Wavefront OBJ file of the C-alpha trace (Angstrom):
o trace
v 111.132 116.499 101.360
v 112.485 115.241 98.046
v 116.000 114.991 99.489
v 114.842 112.037 101.565
v 113.108 110.158 98.733
v 114.884 107.641 96.514
v 112.805 106.134 93.706
v 113.700 102.796 92.158
v 114.226 102.868 88.376
v 110.902 101.074 87.833
v 108.936 103.519 89.991
v 110.742 106.546 88.557
v 109.831 105.415 85.040
v 106.214 104.873 86.088
v 106.048 108.387 87.565
v 107.444 109.902 84.382
v 104.960 107.963 82.246
v 101.957 108.748 84.471
v 101.297 105.084 85.255
v 99.332 103.782 88.215
v 101.527 103.061 91.242
v 100.657 101.011 94.346
v 102.530 101.472 97.621
v 103.397 98.426 99.744
v 104.589 98.322 103.340
v 107.661 96.470 104.531
v 106.967 95.435 108.141
v 104.956 92.559 106.721
v 108.300 91.373 105.318
v 110.503 92.073 108.344
v 108.095 91.414 111.216
v 104.944 89.827 109.802
v 106.116 86.539 108.301
v 109.021 84.102 108.640
v 111.806 83.766 106.062
v 111.735 82.694 103.238
v 107.936 82.951 102.897
v 108.134 86.702 103.579
v 110.423 87.505 100.660
v 108.642 85.088 98.326
v 105.314 86.693 99.248
v 106.711 90.192 98.626
v 107.931 89.272 95.148
v 104.675 87.525 94.242
v 102.585 90.464 95.455
v 104.672 92.881 93.397
v 104.119 90.711 90.320
v 100.355 90.576 90.928
v 100.306 94.384 90.916
v 102.271 94.465 87.653
v 99.867 91.927 86.140
v 97.030 94.239 87.191
v 98.399 97.104 85.129
v 100.096 99.057 87.928
v 103.637 99.402 89.269
v 104.527 98.186 92.794
v 106.409 100.492 95.166
v 107.486 98.638 98.297
v 108.664 101.234 100.815
v 111.467 100.991 103.392
v 114.161 103.140 105.023
v 117.633 102.189 103.832
v 120.858 104.196 104.076
v 119.208 107.392 105.255
v 116.693 107.408 102.405
v 113.001 106.615 102.040
v 113.238 104.026 99.296
v 110.156 104.024 97.071
v 110.435 100.693 95.304
v 112.963 98.031 96.281
v 115.373 95.757 94.437
v 115.446 91.993 94.964
v 118.546 92.456 97.113
v 116.793 95.025 99.309
v 113.761 92.745 99.742
v 116.130 89.989 100.803
v 117.843 92.335 103.271
v 114.538 93.252 104.901
v 113.442 89.631 105.020
v 116.585 88.367 106.721
v 118.019 91.203 108.832
v 117.375 90.980 112.597
v 118.229 94.693 112.870
v 115.336 96.078 110.822
v 113.417 98.532 112.989
v 109.633 98.689 112.900
v 109.048 102.291 111.822
v 105.921 104.321 112.564
v 105.372 108.110 112.422
v 107.399 108.886 115.563
v 110.341 106.752 114.388
v 110.853 108.195 110.896
v 113.180 111.102 111.872
v 115.384 108.845 114.018
v 115.739 106.047 111.478
v 116.430 108.481 108.634
v 118.878 110.710 110.525
v 120.777 107.752 111.972
v 120.796 105.773 108.706
v 119.178 102.756 110.339
v 117.463 99.954 108.450
v 113.736 100.528 108.823
v 110.633 98.642 107.772
v 107.587 100.871 107.466
v 104.301 100.180 109.225
v 100.913 101.159 107.799
v 101.239 104.642 109.324
v 104.775 105.281 108.073
v 104.011 103.826 104.653
v 101.042 106.183 104.325
v 103.275 109.162 105.138
v 105.939 108.085 102.658
v 103.381 107.263 99.956
v 101.810 110.714 100.264
v 105.256 112.341 100.064
v 105.878 110.338 96.890
v 102.507 111.258 95.371
v 101.088 107.718 95.609
v 97.403 107.568 96.533
v 96.779 103.799 96.820
v 98.445 101.533 99.367
v 97.988 97.778 99.791
v 98.588 95.982 103.075
v 97.358 92.899 104.923
v 95.428 94.523 107.752
v 95.453 97.868 109.526
v 96.193 98.357 113.208
v 93.495 99.417 115.619
v 92.340 99.773 119.190
v 93.776 96.962 121.286
v 91.663 95.036 123.718
v 91.896 96.639 127.139
v 92.799 100.025 125.635
v 90.570 101.725 128.200
v 93.370 101.113 130.704
v 96.459 100.589 128.512
v 95.736 103.394 126.006
v 97.175 101.047 123.362
v 95.817 102.414 120.083
v 97.678 101.920 116.814
v 99.144 105.009 115.178
v 97.600 103.685 111.952
v 94.213 105.081 112.970
v 95.402 108.634 113.552
v 97.346 108.471 110.292
v 94.188 107.483 108.451
v 92.526 110.565 109.938
v 95.092 112.967 108.475
v 96.969 111.409 105.552
v 95.201 111.241 102.189
v 95.981 107.720 101.023
v 93.492 104.941 100.287
v 94.412 101.784 102.212
v 93.331 98.434 100.772
v 93.286 95.809 103.521
v 91.464 92.717 104.802
v 90.084 94.680 107.752
v 91.707 94.425 111.167
v 93.018 91.406 113.004
v 90.765 89.631 115.477
v 93.399 90.287 118.164
v 92.030 93.862 118.289
v 88.822 95.397 119.617
v 87.098 95.713 116.254
v 84.067 97.600 117.519
v 86.169 100.294 119.196
v 88.426 100.488 116.136
v 85.455 101.270 113.911
v 84.145 103.788 116.450
v 87.536 105.543 116.468
v 87.575 105.723 112.675
v 84.041 107.122 112.650
v 84.939 109.790 115.216
v 87.848 110.939 113.063
v 85.833 110.956 109.846
v 87.586 108.023 108.186
v 85.163 106.199 105.858
v 85.263 102.417 105.813
v 84.312 100.899 102.458
v 83.734 97.187 101.926
v 84.169 95.213 98.710
v 81.732 92.461 97.716
v 79.831 92.431 101.014
v 78.493 94.836 103.615
v 80.273 93.084 106.488
v 83.626 94.381 107.686
v 86.221 91.560 107.507
v 88.481 90.485 110.353
v 91.694 89.580 108.518
v 91.729 85.773 108.844
v 87.932 85.634 108.518
v 85.482 87.275 106.126
v 83.144 88.538 108.825
v 83.789 90.386 112.075
v 80.207 90.839 113.229
v 80.343 94.534 112.251
v 79.411 96.321 109.040
v 81.442 98.731 106.946
v 80.029 102.207 106.343
v 79.529 101.723 102.620
v 79.699 98.891 100.089
v 81.387 99.726 96.787
v 82.182 96.696 94.665
v 83.808 98.105 91.524
v 87.158 99.899 91.217
v 85.433 102.726 89.343
v 82.949 103.302 92.176
v 85.707 103.113 94.794
v 87.875 105.583 92.862
v 84.954 107.955 92.361
v 84.190 107.912 96.078
v 87.815 108.587 97.033
v 88.276 111.371 94.479
v 85.040 113.029 95.620
v 86.146 112.930 99.264
v 89.436 114.648 98.498
v 87.870 117.091 96.018
v 85.601 118.287 98.841
v 88.698 119.130 100.883
v 88.053 116.239 103.266
v 91.610 115.213 103.979
v 92.540 111.832 105.358
v 92.520 108.252 104.215
v 89.882 105.749 103.180
v 89.803 102.154 104.402
v 88.950 99.805 101.513
v 88.200 96.519 103.280
v 88.551 93.540 100.972
v 87.715 90.163 102.588
v 89.974 87.148 102.225
v 88.644 84.708 99.575
v 86.163 82.245 101.099
v 88.288 79.275 100.054
v 91.246 80.630 102.064
v 89.407 82.008 105.112
v 89.692 80.441 108.552
v 86.645 79.449 110.633
v 85.681 82.389 112.856
v 85.053 80.297 115.973
v 88.454 78.632 115.707
v 90.440 81.804 115.153
v 88.554 83.608 117.937
v 89.397 80.850 120.444
v 93.049 80.769 119.373
v 93.252 84.558 119.575
v 92.011 84.517 123.171
v 94.635 81.907 124.065
v 97.432 83.927 122.404
v 96.283 87.125 124.142
v 96.417 85.354 127.484
v 99.949 84.161 126.776
v 101.019 87.699 125.826
v 99.670 89.000 129.154
v 101.383 86.225 131.110
v 104.716 86.977 129.437
v 104.441 90.762 129.769
v 104.513 91.454 126.033
v 103.584 95.092 125.399
v 103.624 97.896 122.813
v 104.807 97.264 119.272
v 105.901 93.730 120.237
v 102.322 92.587 120.807
v 101.233 92.088 117.197
v 104.327 90.118 116.030
v 104.062 87.933 119.156
v 100.385 87.215 118.600
v 100.812 86.464 114.892
v 103.640 84.052 115.668
v 101.584 82.280 118.345
v 98.514 82.097 116.095
v 100.682 80.600 113.341
v 102.010 77.983 115.777
v 98.594 77.179 117.229
v 97.058 76.776 113.760
v 100.041 74.702 112.620
v 100.838 77.183 109.885
v 97.357 77.519 108.424
v 97.095 81.169 109.484
v 100.216 81.979 107.459
v 98.626 80.457 104.352
v 95.550 82.637 104.922
v 97.735 85.690 105.562
v 99.560 85.265 102.256
v 96.288 84.642 100.385
v 94.644 87.792 101.695
v 97.634 89.989 100.869
v 97.636 88.694 97.297
v 93.891 89.289 97.059
v 94.378 92.847 98.311
v 97.089 93.385 95.699
v 94.626 92.535 92.923
v 92.057 94.916 94.389
v 94.629 97.681 94.914
v 96.058 97.440 91.413
v 92.586 97.753 89.910
v 91.808 100.712 92.175
v 95.076 102.492 91.303
v 94.341 102.125 87.587
v 90.779 103.415 88.104
v 92.070 106.411 90.069
v 93.784 107.681 86.923
v 90.432 108.321 85.252
v 88.198 109.013 88.277
l 1 2 3 4 5 6 7 8 9 10 11 12 13 14 15 16 17 18 19 20 21 22 23 24 25 26 27 28 29 30 31 32 33 34 35 36 37 38 39 40 41 42 43 44 45 46 47 48 49 50 51 52 53 54 55 56 57 58 59 60 61 62 63 64 65 66 67 68 69 70 71 72 73 74 75 76 77 78 79 80 81 82 83 84 85 86 87 88 89 90 91 92 93 94 95 96 97 98 99 100 101 102 103 104 105 106 107 108 109 110 111 112 113 114 115 116 117 118 119 120 121 122 123 124 125 126 127 128 129 130 131 132 133 134 135 136 137 138 139 140 141 142 143 144 145 146 147 148 149 150 151 152 153 154 155 156 157 158 159 160 161 162 163 164 165 166 167 168 169 170 171 172 173 174 175 176 177 178 179 180 181 182 183 184 185 186 187 188 189 190 191 192 193 194 195 196 197 198 199 200 201 202 203 204 205 206 207 208 209 210 211 212 213 214 215 216 217 218 219 220 221 222 223 224 225 226 227 228 229 230 231 232 233 234 235 236 237 238 239 240 241 242 243 244 245 246 247 248 249 250 251 252 253 254 255 256 257 258 259 260 261 262 263 264 265 266 267 268 269 270 271 272 273 274 275 276 277 278 279 280 281 282 283 284 285 286 287 288 289 290 291 292 293 294 295 296 297 298 299 300 301 302 303
């Protein structure tokens, strides 16, 4: 596997020194936010992780290599290129073998992080079971990846565009624990509460790290969802975002948007319908997750 991995100088030095490393996805740059906010956000999130005592490792597929840690020029490339493919588990062999430009989803980032020996990954929100999945079978590959790949994923829950109840049921069925930080309620990305509870509440990095280490020490493979709600001052009102989500979902149906195009379409429509306020919340929650993830990665070294 090592022939496919290319570590940035910063990440390589961190590995050699035994420092805490935090993986970051790249579809949030290529498909999740508009330019230039996407690249600015990526750089600021990386700095937050450094300030937290860890080393950031943004992951992408460039030139036939899984790049673990990106340069400023590579971040800019991902943020501006219309050709960047959204890469999940099934896409990795194609993008690597054909030397395509690929931005990694939660699932692909988990795979690449595990290959690189990185146990903590920060993202905005995980994918889940889509509304109407009982007929469409539209279930994010993120969930199956969490069931089999041993990486802790720090996120702000799942987006309200999904069926949150079914998502949590799926995770329970596959033995994926859902931990919440600072509250028992499971967050819904733009909002702090989804109406559902997490499995366990663990507020300190030491407790989170101890839980994760114990799970893996027992031979219980697979990931852990560490759900970290958006700060109250940056959260959106639940009633407003729920109504806007329903409108955006209806528009997606009317326009025949399906598959991996659904989430980018819905995020773009929600941003437009909230006049940009959802993007501000999105950036705030990613930064908040970076602080949580950096602290967790540092705690994992001594757990």
